[in-house]
C-alpha positions in Angstrom: -2.9 18.6 -65.8 0.2 19.7 -67.7 0.2 23.4 -68.8 2.5 24.1 -71.8 3.4 27.8 -72.5 5.8 29.6 -74.8 9.4 29.9 -73.6 11.5 32.6 -75.3 15.3 32.0 -75.1 17.7 34.2 -77.0 15.0 34.8 -79.7 14.2 31.2 -80.2 10.8 29.7 -79.6 10.5 26.5 -77.6 7.9 25.0 -75.3 7.9 23.9 -71.7 5.6 22.0 -69.4 5.6 21.8 -65.6 7.5 18.6 -65.9 9.8 19.3 -68.9 9.9 20.3 -72.5 7.2 19.5 -75.1 8.2 17.6 -78.2 5.9 19.9 -80.3 7.7 22.9 -81.9 7.1 25.3 -84.7 9.6 23.5 -86.8 7.8 20.1 -87.1 4.1 19.3 -86.8 2.6 22.7 -87.3 4.9 23.9 -90.0 4.5 20.8 -92.0 0.8 21.6 -92.3 1.6 24.6 -94.5 -0.2 24.1 -97.8 1.7 24.2 -101.1 -0.7 26.6 -102.8 -0.8 29.1 -99.9 -0.9 32.7 -101.2 1.4 35.3 -99.5 -0.3 38.2 -97.9 -0.7 41.1 -100.3 -2.4 44.5 -100.1 -5.5 43.2 -101.8 -5.5 39.7 -100.2 -6.9 38.7 -96.8 -5.8 35.4 -95.3 -8.7 34.3 -93.1 -8.5 31.4 -90.6 -11.2 29.6 -88.6 -10.0 27.3 -85.8 -11.9 25.6 -83.0 -8.9 25.0 -80.6 -10.6 22.7 -78.1 -9.3 24.9 -75.3 -5.7 24.0 -76.4 -6.2 20.4 -75.3 -4.7 17.9 -77.8 -7.1 14.9 -78.1 -4.1 12.5 -77.9 -3.1 14.1 -74.6 -6.3 14.6 -72.5 -4.5 15.8 -69.4 -2.5 18.5 -71.2 -3.0 22.1 -72.3 -0.7 22.9 -75.2 -1.0 26.5 -76.2 2.3 26.5 -78.2 0.8 23.9 -80.5 -2.1 26.2 -81.3 0.3 29.2 -81.8 2.5 27.2 -84.1 -0.4 26.0 -86.2 -1.7 29.5 -86.7 1.8 30.9 -87.3 2.4 28.4 -90.1 -0.6 29.7 -92.0 0.4 33.4 -91.6 -3.3 34.6 -91.4 -4.4 38.2 -91.3 -7.6 37.4 -89.5 -8.4 34.5 -87.2 -11.7 33.4 -85.7 -11.1 31.1 -82.7 -13.6 29.0 -80.8 -13.5 27.2 -77.4 -11.3 29.6 -75.6 -10.6 29.3 -71.9 -9.8 32.2 -69.6 -8.6 31.4 -66.1 -10.5 28.1 -65.9 -9.8 25.2 -63.6 -9.2 22.8 -66.5 -6.8 25.1 -68.4 -5.1 26.9 -65.6 -4.6 30.6 -64.6 -4.2 32.0 -68.1 -6.1 34.0 -70.7 -5.6 31.8 -73.8 -6.8 34.4 -76.2 -4.2 37.0 -75.0 -1.4 34.4 -74.8 -2.0 33.3 -78.4 -2.4 36.9 -79.7 0.7 38.1 -77.9 2.8 35.2 -79.2 1.8 36.0 -82.7 2.0 39.8 -82.4 -1.7 40.2 -83.3 -4.6 42.3 -81.9 -7.2 40.4 -79.9 -10.8 40.6 -78.8 -12.3 37.9 -76.6 -16.1 37.3 -76.4 -17.4 35.5 -73.4 -20.1 33.0 -73.9 -20.5 31.5 -70.4 -19.0 31.2 -67.0 -17.0 28.0 -66.9 -14.8 26.2 -64.3 -14.2 29.3 -62.2 -13.4 31.4 -65.2 -14.7 32.4 -68.7 -15.3 30.4 -71.9 -16.0 31.8 -75.4 -14.7 32.8 -78.8 -11.9 35.2 -79.9 -10.8 37.2 -82.8 -7.1 37.9 -83.8 -6.1 40.5 -86.4 -2.9 41.8 -87.9 -4.8 45.0 -88.6 -6.1 47.6 -86.0 -9.5 46.6 -84.5 -12.2 48.5 -82.8 -15.9 48.3 -81.9 -15.6 44.9 -80.2 -19.1 43.6 -79.6 -20.6 40.5 -78.1 -23.9 39.6 -79.6 -26.0 37.2 -77.6 -27.6 34.5 -79.7 -31.0 33.0 -78.8 -31.5 29.6 -77.3 -34.9 27.8 -76.8 -35.5 28.0 -73.1 -36.7 24.4 -72.8 -33.7 22.9 -74.6 -31.1 23.4 -71.8 -28.8 24.6 -74.6 -25.6 26.4 -73.7 -25.5 30.2 -74.3 -23.9 31.1 -77.6 -22.6 34.3 -79.1 -21.3 36.1 -82.2 -18.3 38.3 -81.4 -17.5 41.0 -83.9 -15.0 43.8 -84.5 -14.4 46.5 -87.0 -11.1 45.8 -88.9 -9.3 48.8 -90.4 -7.5 47.5 -93.5 -4.3 49.0 -94.9 -6.2 50.7 -97.8 -8.3 52.8 -95.5 -11.3 50.5 -95.9 -13.0 48.6 -93.1 -14.7 45.3 -92.7 -16.7 43.7 -90.0 -15.2 40.4 -88.8 -17.0 37.9 -86.7 -16.3 34.7 -84.8 -19.1 32.3 -83.7 -19.7 28.9 -82.4 -23.3 27.6 -82.7 -25.2 25.2 -80.5 -23.9 21.6 -80.5 -27.1 19.7 -79.6 -28.4 17.0 -82.0 -31.5 18.9 -83.0 -31.2 22.1 -85.2 -33.6 24.0 -83.0 -31.1 26.4 -81.4 -28.8 26.6 -84.4 -31.7 27.8 -86.5 -32.6 30.5 -84.0 -28.9 31.5 -83.9 -28.2 31.6 -87.6 -31.4 33.7 -88.1 -30.2 36.1 -85.5 -26.8 36.3 -87.2 -28.6 37.2 -90.5 -30.5 39.9 -88.7 -27.3 41.4 -87.1 -25.5 41.3 -90.5 -28.5 43.0 -92.3 -28.2 46.0 -90.0 -24.5 46.5 -90.5 -23.4 48.9 -93.3 -19.9 47.4 -93.5 -18.9 44.4 -95.6 -18.8 41.4 -93.3 -16.7 38.2 -92.9 -17.9 35.6 -90.5 -16.1 32.4 -89.5 -16.4 29.7 -87.0 -17.8 26.4 -85.9 -21.4 26.2 -87.1 -22.0 22.6 -85.9 -24.0 22.0 -89.1 -23.0 20.4 -92.4 -23.3 22.1 -95.8 -26.6 20.4 -96.7 -28.3 21.4 -93.5 -31.1 24.0 -93.1 -28.8 26.0 -90.9 -26.2 26.5 -93.7 -28.9 27.0 -96.3 -30.0 30.0 -94.2 -26.4 31.3 -93.9 -26.1 31.0 -97.7 -29.1 33.3 -98.3 -27.0 36.3 -97.3 -23.4 35.1 -97.3 -21.1 33.4 -99.7 -19.0 30.6 -98.3 -15.4 30.2 -99.3 -16.0 26.6 -100.3 -18.7 25.1 -102.5 -17.7 21.5 -102.0 -16.4 21.7 -98.5 -13.8 19.2 -97.2 -14.5 17.7 -93.8 -13.0 19.3 -90.6 -13.9 16.7 -88.0 -12.9 14.3 -86.5 -9.2 15.0 -87.1 -8.1 11.4 -87.3 -10.6 10.5 -90.0 -12.4 13.6 -91.1 -16.0 12.9 -92.2 -18.0 16.1 -91.7 -17.5 19.8 -92.6 -18.9 22.1 -89.9 -16.3 24.9 -89.9 -16.8 27.6 -92.4 -15.7 31.1 -93.6 -18.3 33.3 -95.3 -18.6 36.9 -96.5 -21.1 39.5 -97.8 -21.7 41.1 -100.2 -20.4 38.6 -102.7 -19.4 41.3 -105.2 -16.7 42.8 -102.9 -14.7 39.7 -102.5 -13.2 37.0 -104.7 -12.2 33.6 -103.3 -8.6 32.9 -104.3 -8.4 29.6 -102.4 -9.8 27.6 -99.5 -7.9 24.9 -97.7 -8.5 22.5 -94.8 -5.2 22.3 -92.9 -3.9 18.8 -92.1 -2.9 19.5 -88.5 -4.1 16.6 -86.4 -2.4 17.0 -83.0 -3.3 20.4 -81.6 -7.2 20.2 -81.5 -10.1 18.0 -82.3 -11.0 20.2 -85.3 -8.9 20.8 -88.5 -8.4 24.5 -89.1 -9.5 26.1 -92.3 -7.8 29.0 -94.2 -9.2 31.0 -97.1 -7.6 33.8 -99.1 -9.9 36.5 -100.2 -9.2 39.2 -102.8 -10.9 42.5 -101.9 
């Protein structure tokens, strides 16, 4: 297994592996994914990103962990808030590293990691990155039908203190991946319940493992407004056919969707990242 980490030399960002330098850099693949209609960050705009990073394992390089590719992909989009899924912390397959902290520190962002399960001698879960101060980090356990042998899933949330003295709740989640909707339905209903008891405006993002026309997303849409109506596909990265990654918010009256984009970055993960700009 090759582990690729950031290498800072005289202020320049490069990448290195245990056997040499990576060909991926912030000046090529990731930067080229920047969309033409990206909106610069403004006081009333929030750039929100959702990205299932596949534990920083590029599909084309199954024996490699390439954290710089994830960092470069995120940096190219200049997000204010990021919901990450499939994060490894000190696992056998990804090496002795906290992926959430490495990514956040490389980007100069605040971080909260939510553990879903024990995995490979370490932890596995979701994470939140924020340019703004965060507090009240919470891991909400989501239900799973006991007879389904489904993997434990969570919703991780934080309170984000915006620059205009207002706060929002931001959440990252990754719903069950089994073929049947049984667990996903239990989990999305629990997310609705959690959101209904929160007085703050809420933005939730992540991998819902369900397409827009599913019962799961129909339930999400009862309380939340998604940033896309006709959602472009996010998997698989080589020939995307299905949209399962979403950003959504509530109440609808407090936000306006400026744009929503699927980012064409096909190397770093098995999911395409999505970015939405919200006016608030």
